N, C-alpha and C positions, 0 to 999 in steps of 0.2 A: 132618671137622668144621672144621679150619682153613681148608680151601678154601671151605667153605660160609660161614664168617664173612667171608672175604675178598670173596666175591661179594656178600654182603649189604652190606658196607662200600662196595664199589665202586658198587653200585646206589644206595645212599644218597647217595654223592658225586655221581653222575650226576644224580640227582633234584634235588639242591641246585643243581647247575650249570644245569639246565633252568629251575628257578624264578628264578634270577638272570637268565637270558636272557629269560624272560617279563617280569620286572620291568623289564628294560632296554627291551624292545620296547614295553611299555605306557608307559614314560616318554617314549619317542620319539614315540609317537602323541599323548600329552598335550602334549608340547612343541610339536609341529607344529600341533596344534589351537589351542594358546594363541597361537602366532605368527599364525595365520590370523585369529583373533578380534581380536587387537590391531591387525593390519593393516586389517581391515574397519572397526573403530571409528576408527582413525586417518584412513582415507580419508573416512569419513562426517563426521568432525570438520572436515576440510579443506573438503569440499563445503559444509558448513553455514556455515562462516566466510566462504567465497566468496559464498554466497547472501546472507548478512547484509550484507556489504560492498556488493554490488550493490544491494540494497534500500535501504541507507543513501544511496547516491548518487541513486537514484530519488526518495527522499523529499526530499532537498535540492533537486533540480531542481523538484519539484512545489511545494515551499514557496516557491521563488524565483518561479515562475510565479504562484502565488497572491498573493504580495506585489505583483507587477506588475499583476495584474488588479484588486486592491483599490485601487491608486493610480489606475488608469484609471477605475474606478467612481467614485472620489471626484471626479476632474476632470469626469466626465460629470454627476454630481449638481450640481456647481457651475454647469456650462454650462446645465443644465435650469433651475435657479433663475434664472439671468440671463435666459434666453429667456422665462420666464413672468412676469418683472417687468413692472409697468405702465409703467415708464419705457421699456423696450425696445419694448413693444407700441405705445405712443404714437409713438415714433420711427419705427417701421416703418409705421404708418398714414400718417404724414406723407410718408415716402419713397415710398410706393406711391400717393400722392394719393387716398386714401380720404376720404370725407366723414365728419364726426362727426355722428351722429344727434342730432336735436333732442329728440324725445320718443320714449320707448320704453315700450311697454305689454306686459304679460305675459298670455298666454292660458293658463289652466290646463287641462291635458288630464286628468291624473291628479293625485293628491295629491303624487306624487313627481316628476313630469315637468312642465316648463313650457317655453314657447317665447316668444322675444322677437319682437315685431313693431314695425315703424316705422310711425308714423301718417303716412300720405301721402294726399294728395288726388289723385283721378284726374280 
């Protein structure tokens, strides 16, 4: 009976030791998994920050280009207005030695379109 009790005690002790080994093994797996998850999210965070920084630089360069194009557009609008002015057209007519028409009559083709003709005698 004493031997049987000792064997039962020893088997319970071994069972207890096996459970602690299993718990230790499970903790190692959980710890390694946790490290992998943290490393993955850390790398994902770094790549995301890098991508955002690159996109920020691209946005700044595009905004700078947009500002330059708006300035050019503004100067072109001013130049167009100058070239369309009657003063400039009259000056160019004189420079090119074009004659000033005496009489101009309009012939209506449609209600929206009209053509200018110079009255000249043949």
